[in-house]
C-alpha positions in Angstrom: 115.0 36.8 37.9 113.7 33.4 37.4 111.2 34.2 40.5 109.9 36.9 38.5 109.7 35.2 35.3 107.6 32.5 37.2 105.3 35.0 38.8 104.5 36.8 34.9 103.8 33.3 33.6 101.1 32.6 36.2 98.3 34.8 34.6 98.8 33.3 31.5 98.5 29.9 32.3 95.1 31.0 34.4 94.0 32.2 31.3 94.1 29.4 29.5 93.2 27.0 32.2 90.2 28.4 33.7 87.6 26.6 35.8 84.6 24.6 34.3 82.1 26.7 36.4 83.4 29.6 34.9 81.3 29.2 31.6 78.8 28.3 33.1 78.1 31.7 34.3 76.4 34.3 32.4 75.0 37.7 32.7 71.4 39.2 31.4 73.5 40.8 28.5 74.3 37.1 27.5 70.3 36.2 27.8 69.0 39.5 26.3 71.8 40.5 23.7 74.2 43.3 23.9 71.1 46.0 23.0 68.7 45.2 26.0 68.3 48.5 28.3 70.2 48.2 31.4 67.8 50.3 33.3 65.3 47.4 32.6 68.2 44.5 33.4 68.1 46.0 37.2 64.8 45.4 37.2 64.7 42.0 36.2 64.9 39.3 38.7 63.7 35.7 40.0 59.7 36.4 39.4 61.0 37.2 35.8 62.3 33.6 35.6 59.5 32.2 37.2 57.2 33.6 34.7 59.3 32.0 31.8 59.3 28.7 33.3 55.9 28.6 34.2 55.0 29.8 30.4 57.3 27.1 28.7 55.2 24.8 31.3 51.8 26.0 30.0 53.3 25.8 26.4 54.3 22.2 26.8 51.2 21.1 28.4 48.9 22.5 25.8 51.3 20.7 23.2 50.9 17.3 24.9 47.1 18.2 25.2 47.0 18.6 21.4 48.9 15.8 20.7 46.6 13.7 22.9 43.4 15.0 21.4 45.0 14.2 17.5 45.9 10.7 18.9 42.0 10.4 20.2 40.5 11.7 16.9 42.8 9.6 14.9 41.7 6.3 16.8 37.9 7.6 16.5 38.6 7.7 12.8 40.2 4.2 12.5 37.4 3.2 14.5 34.8 4.6 12.4 36.6 3.6 9.2 36.5 0.1 10.2 33.0 0.1 11.6 32.2 1.6 8.0 34.0 -1.3 6.5 32.7 -4.1 8.7 29.1 -3.1 9.7 27.9 -0.5 7.3 29.2 -1.8 4.0 27.5 -5.2 3.9 24.6 -3.5 5.5 24.6 -1.3 2.4 25.0 -4.3 0.2 21.9 -6.0 1.5 19.9 -2.9 0.7 20.9 -2.2 -2.6 20.1 -5.8 -3.1 16.8 -5.7 -1.3 16.1 -2.5 -3.5 16.7 -4.3 -6.5 14.5 -7.1 -5.7 11.9 -4.8 -4.9 12.3 -2.9 -8.1 12.1 -6.1 -10.1 8.7 -7.3 -8.0 7.5 -3.8 -8.7 8.3 -4.3 -12.5 6.5 -7.7 -12.7 3.2 -6.4 -10.8 3.4 -3.3 -13.2 3.5 -5.6 -16.2 0.6 -7.8 -14.6 -1.4 -4.5 -14.2 -4.0 -4.1 -16.8 -4.6 -0.2 -18.4 -5.9 2.7 -16.5 -9.3 2.4 -18.5 -9.8 -1.0 -17.1 -9.5 0.0 -13.8 -12.1 2.7 -14.1 -14.5 0.3 -16.0 -13.8 -1.9 -12.8 -15.3 0.4 -10.5 -17.7 1.4 -12.9 -19.0 -2.6 -12.8 -18.8 -2.6 -8.9 -21.0 0.3 -8.6 -23.4 -1.2 -11.2 -23.5 -4.2 -9.3 -24.5 -2.5 -6.2 -27.3 -0.9 -8.0 -28.6 -4.3 -9.3 -29.1 -5.0 -5.4 -30.7 -1.6 -4.9 -33.3 -2.6 -7.4 -33.9 -5.9 -5.8 -34.4 -4.7 -2.5 -37.0 -2.3 -3.7 -38.7 -4.9 -5.7 -39.2 -7.0 -2.9 -40.1 -4.6 -0.3 -42.7 -3.4 -2.8 -44.0 -6.6 -3.3 -44.2 -7.1 0.7 -45.9 -3.7 1.4 -48.3 -4.6 -1.4 -49.3 -8.0 -0.1 -49.8 -6.7 3.3 -52.3 -4.0 1.7 -54.1 -6.6 -0.7 -54.4 -9.0 2.7 -55.9 -6.1 4.6 -58.3 -4.8 2.1 -59.5 -8.4 1.6 -60.4 -8.7 5.4 -58.0 -11.0 6.2 -55.4 -9.2 8.2 -56.7 -7.7 11.2 -53.2 -6.0 12.7 -51.7 -4.1 9.7 -49.5 -2.3 12.5 -47.1 -5.2 13.1 -46.2 -5.9 9.4 -45.8 -2.1 8.8 -42.7 -2.6 11.2 -39.4 -3.1 9.6 -38.3 -6.0 12.1 -41.4 -7.9 11.0 -40.5 -8.5 7.6 -39.3 -11.7 6.2 -35.6 -11.9 6.0 -35.4 -11.2 2.2 -33.6 -9.0 0.2 -33.3 -10.2 -3.3 -35.6 -12.0 -6.1 -33.8 -15.4 -5.4 -34.7 -15.1 -1.5 -38.0 -14.2 -2.2 -38.6 -17.2 -4.9 -37.2 -19.8 -2.5 -39.0 -18.3 0.2 -42.4 -18.6 -1.5 -41.7 -22.0 -2.8 -40.9 -23.3 0.8 -44.0 -21.7 2.6 -46.8 -20.8 -0.1 -46.1 -24.3 -1.7 -46.4 -26.0 1.8 -49.7 -24.2 2.4 -51.0 -25.3 -0.7 -50.2 -28.7 -0.7 -51.1 -29.3 2.5 -54.0 -26.7 3.6 -52.0 -25.4 6.4 -48.1 -24.8 7.1 -48.2 -26.9 10.2 -44.4 -27.2 10.4 -43.9 -23.5 10.0 -46.7 -22.9 12.7 -47.8 -19.8 10.7 -50.8 -18.1 11.8 -53.6 -17.4 9.5 -52.7 -13.7 9.1 -49.2 -14.5 7.9 -50.3 -17.3 5.7 -53.2 -14.8 4.3 -50.0 -12.3 3.7 -47.9 -15.0 2.0 -50.8 -16.0 -0.2 -51.2 -12.5 -1.5 -47.4 -12.1 -1.9 -47.3 -15.1 -4.1 -50.2 -13.7 -6.5 -48.3 -10.6 -6.7 -45.0 -12.2 -7.9 -46.7 -14.5 -10.4 -48.3 -11.3 -11.7 -45.2 -9.6 -12.0 -43.4 -12.6 -13.5 -46.0 -12.5 -16.1 -46.0 -8.7 -16.7 -42.1 -8.1 -16.3 -40.2 -10.6 -14.4 -40.4 -13.4 -17.1 -38.0 -15.9 -17.8 -36.2 -14.5 -20.6 -35.7 -11.3 -18.8 -34.6 -12.9 -15.6 -32.0 -15.0 -17.7 -30.5 -11.7 -18.9 -30.7 -10.2 -15.6 -28.7 -12.9 -13.8 -26.2 -12.8 -16.8 -25.7 -9.5 -16.4 -25.0 -9.3 -12.7 -22.8 -12.2 -13.3 -21.2 -10.0 -15.6 -20.9 -7.0 -13.4 -19.9 -9.3 -10.3 -17.3 -10.9 -12.6 -15.2 -7.6 -13.9 -16.3 -5.6 -10.7 -14.8 -7.9 -8.0 -14.3 -11.1 -9.1 -11.4 -10.3 -12.3 -7.9 -11.2 -10.9 -5.1 -11.9 -12.8 -4.8 -15.4 -13.4 -4.2 -15.5 -17.0 -0.5 -14.1 -18.2 0.6 -14.5 -21.8 4.1 -15.5 -22.2 4.6 -13.5 -25.2 3.8 -9.9 -23.3 6.6 -8.1 -24.7 6.3 -9.6 -28.2 3.6 -9.8 -31.1 0.6 -11.3 -28.9 -0.9 -12.8 -32.1 1.9 -15.0 -32.7 1.5 -17.6 -29.7 -1.3 -18.1 -27.4 0.6 -20.2 -24.7 0.0 -18.8 -21.1 1.5 -19.1 -18.1 -0.6 -18.7 -14.5 0.8 -18.2 -11.1 1.3 -21.5 -9.1 -1.9 -20.7 -6.7 -4.2 -21.2 -10.0 -4.6 -24.9 -10.9 -4.6 -25.8 -14.5 -3.0 -23.8 -17.7 -5.6 -21.4 -19.0 -5.5 -19.6 -22.6 -6.0 -16.1 -23.0 -9.2 -15.6 -25.1 -7.6 -12.7 -27.0 -6.2 -14.5 -29.9 -10.1 -14.9 -30.8 -11.4 -11.8 -29.5 -12.9 -10.9 -32.8 -14.5 -14.2 -33.5 -16.3 -14.1 -30.2 -19.8 -13.6 -29.6 -21.2 -10.8 -27.4 -21.8 -12.8 -24.3 -18.4 -14.7 -24.6 -16.5 -11.0 -24.7 -18.7 -9.8 -21.7 -17.8 -13.1 -19.8 -14.3 -13.5 -20.7 -13.0 -12.0 -17.3 -11.7 -15.5 -16.2 -9.9 -16.0 -19.6 -8.2 -12.8 -20.7 -5.1 -11.9 -19.7 -4.2 -8.2 -18.3 -1.9 -7.3 -21.0 -4.7 -7.2 -23.7 -6.8 -5.3 -21.5 -6.1 -2.4 -23.6 -8.2 0.8 -24.0 -9.7 -0.3 -27.0 -10.8 -3.5 -25.4 -12.2 -1.9 -22.3 -14.3 0.5 -24.2 -15.7 -2.5 -26.2 -16.7 -4.3 -23.2 -18.3 -1.2 -21.7 -20.2 -0.4 -24.6 -21.5 -4.4 -24.4 -22.6 -3.9 -21.0 -25.3 -0.9 -21.7 -26.2 -2.2 -25.5 -26.5 -5.8 -25.1 -28.7 -5.3 -21.8 -30.4 -2.5 -22.6 -33.8 -3.7 -21.8 -32.8 -5.0 -18.6 -31.2 -1.5 -18.1 -34.7 0.4 -19.0 -36.8 -1.8 -16.3 -34.4 -1.4 -13.6 -34.2 2.1 -14.2 -38.0 2.6 -14.6 -38.2 0.5 -11.0 -35.8 2.4 -9.1 -37.2 5.8 -10.7 -40.7 5.1 -9.5 -39.3 4.1 -6.3 -37.5 7.4 -5.3 -40.4 9.6 -6.6 
């Protein structure tokens, strides 16, 4: 009886004290669940487990790759942010500072610039100055041609073809050169009989004698002393406003009432102080106004001032302009 009781008690102990390896054993039902198809369960095998393992490995590799790329992007973002803070931001500040400085300089230059009407007036003066050069060249060339023709008619010139070539004419292109040339050549011929220092031939002396006679006749008829004084004044005025003008004078009270102060400042390159002539503009004569290109500041070169200057250029030198247009018109026809 005791033996039977012992045999009956063994299974109970075996159930309570099962091996550890028994707990590690599981079937496909434990893995797939109790609802899995038994037919499908029979088809599952080692290959299915390998596929699952490969899938888990691929997912792990992809996860590691994404994590690595994420770290790379974070590092690039950090490097870019650091470069912006250490390199680009200081350069941006320098660029903004240079831009502000350029804007200040531009504002200063705009303040120095006169009105648009004056710029147009300046262009007109430059064009009229070139027109005076054309006038002088026409007068000189006409006198030289008439001198050759006069010497030919008097029989003192035997080879007129040499003088009709452009490269045989003397290097004279304006009235001042003509006067100086006549003083140096004809004056020497008259005083000494022959111009031995210049080694001029008889034909050349004859041409210049006729040229001097024609110029004397033209001076008595047209180019008088008063005419030449007025003409050279006109030429100085046109050159002064057209090419010689620059912003040398600037009134200190440019933003305030200009009549309250006449003190001016000038750039460092211009020696000596200068006073703007605009406060006394109403009391200036016509010539003083026309020759104020070196004393009036650009701030006061308004449209009204420019209009008065342009009117004076035409009216004050009306006689000179008529003579100039007559000579140029006759040469063109």
